[in-house]
C-alpha positions in Angstrom: 39.6 7.8 -2.0 36.0 7.3 -0.9 37.0 6.0 2.6 39.4 9.0 3.1 36.7 11.5 2.4 34.3 9.6 4.7 36.9 9.7 7.4 37.3 13.5 7.1 33.6 13.9 7.9 33.7 11.3 10.7 36.4 13.3 12.4 34.4 16.5 11.9 31.2 15.1 13.5 33.3 13.8 16.4 34.3 17.3 17.2 30.7 18.4 17.1 29.6 15.6 19.3 27.4 13.9 16.7 27.2 10.2 15.9 29.8 8.6 13.7 27.2 7.4 11.3 26.2 11.0 10.5 29.7 11.7 9.3 29.9 8.5 7.3 26.6 9.1 5.6 27.3 12.7 4.7 30.9 11.9 3.6 29.7 9.2 1.3 27.0 11.4 -0.2 29.6 14.2 -0.5 32.0 12.1 -2.5 29.4 10.3 -4.6 28.9 11.7 -8.1 25.3 10.4 -8.1 22.6 10.5 -5.4 22.3 7.4 -3.3 19.4 5.5 -1.8 19.1 4.3 1.8 20.0 0.8 0.7 23.1 2.0 -1.0 24.3 3.7 2.2 23.6 0.6 4.3 25.6 -1.6 1.9 28.5 0.7 1.2 29.0 1.8 4.8 28.1 -1.5 6.4 25.7 0.1 8.8 22.2 -0.9 9.9 19.2 0.3 8.1 18.0 1.9 11.4 21.3 3.8 11.8 21.2 4.9 8.2 17.6 6.1 8.5 18.3 8.0 11.8 21.4 9.6 10.3 19.5 10.7 7.2 16.7 12.1 9.3 19.3 14.1 11.4 21.1 15.3 8.3 17.8 16.4 6.7 16.9 18.3 9.9 20.2 20.1 9.7 19.6 20.9 6.0 22.7 18.9 5.1 21.0 16.5 2.7 18.0 16.6 0.4 15.8 14.1 -1.2 15.8 13.7 -5.0 13.7 11.6 -7.4 15.4 9.7 -10.1 13.6 8.3 -13.2 10.2 8.5 -11.5 11.1 5.5 -9.4 9.7 4.5 -6.1 13.0 4.7 -4.3 14.1 7.9 -2.5 17.6 9.1 -3.2 19.7 11.6 -1.3 22.4 14.1 -2.2 24.4 16.4 0.0 23.9 20.1 0.5 27.4 21.5 -0.2 26.8 25.2 0.5 28.7 26.1 3.7 26.1 28.7 4.7 23.4 26.1 4.6 25.4 23.6 6.6 26.4 26.1 9.3 22.9 27.6 9.4 21.4 24.2 9.9 23.8 23.2 12.7 23.3 26.5 14.5 19.5 26.3 14.1 19.2 22.6 15.3 22.1 22.2 17.7 23.4 25.6 19.1 20.3 27.8 19.4 18.3 25.3 21.5 21.3 25.1 23.9 21.4 28.9 24.2 17.7 29.2 24.8 17.8 26.4 27.4 20.8 28.1 29.0 18.9 31.4 29.4 16.1 29.6 31.3 18.6 27.9 33.5 20.5 31.1 34.3 17.2 32.6 35.5 16.7 29.7 37.9 20.4 30.0 39.0 19.9 33.7 39.8 16.8 32.9 42.0 18.8 30.3 43.9 21.8 32.7 44.3 19.6 35.4 45.6 18.5 33.1 48.5 22.2 32.4 49.5 22.6 33.5 53.1 26.4 34.0 53.1 26.9 37.5 51.4 30.4 36.6 50.2 29.2 33.4 48.6 26.1 35.2 47.1 28.3 37.8 45.5 30.6 35.2 44.0 27.6 33.2 42.6 26.0 36.4 41.2 29.3 37.3 39.5 29.6 33.9 37.9 25.9 33.9 36.8 26.4 37.3 35.3 29.4 36.0 33.4 27.4 33.0 32.0 24.6 35.4 31.0 27.1 37.6 29.2 28.6 34.6 27.3 25.1 33.5 26.2 24.2 37.0 25.0 27.4 37.3 23.1 26.9 33.9 21.5 23.4 34.9 20.4 24.9 38.0 18.8 27.8 36.2 17.2 25.8 33.3 15.6 24.1 35.3 12.9 27.5 37.1 12.1 29.2 33.7 11.8 26.5 32.5 9.5 26.8 35.6 7.2 30.6 35.4 7.2 30.7 31.8 6.2 28.0 32.2 3.6 29.9 34.8 1.6 
C-alpha cells in the first residue's frame, strides 16, 4: 500500500517536472500515520541523506510539509500539508509565478529586437507572436489566483 501511494506522487511530480525524490518523500509522509524524521525517509525510501534533505527543503518551500516536534526530542520530524489550496498555492508561488515574471521581462526584450527588424513583413509577424505571448502571460497572471480560490473551496 505504501509503495503504491508513493508511486502516485512520483507520477505527479514527473508531470510537474520536479525530481522523483520530492514525490517519494511527500508520498511517504502523506501515507504515514505519524510524522517522520529525515533518517526515517532515508531508510524507508533508500535515498541519500542529501537527496532527502534537498527534497524536504523544496517541499517546505512549497508549503507541502511542515516541521513538528515530538516528545521534546532533538530530532526534527515532518508531516505533510494535505490542504489542496496550500499545495497549489505553494506550487504557484514557488514555480509558476517566477516563470511568468521572467517571461514578462523577456517579452520586453523580444519587442525591442522585433522593432529593429528591417523586413516589414517579418517585423509584423514577430510583433504578432510577441503580442500573443504577452496575452498568454497576462491571462495566466489573472487565472492563477482564480485557480487557487477554486481549488481551495
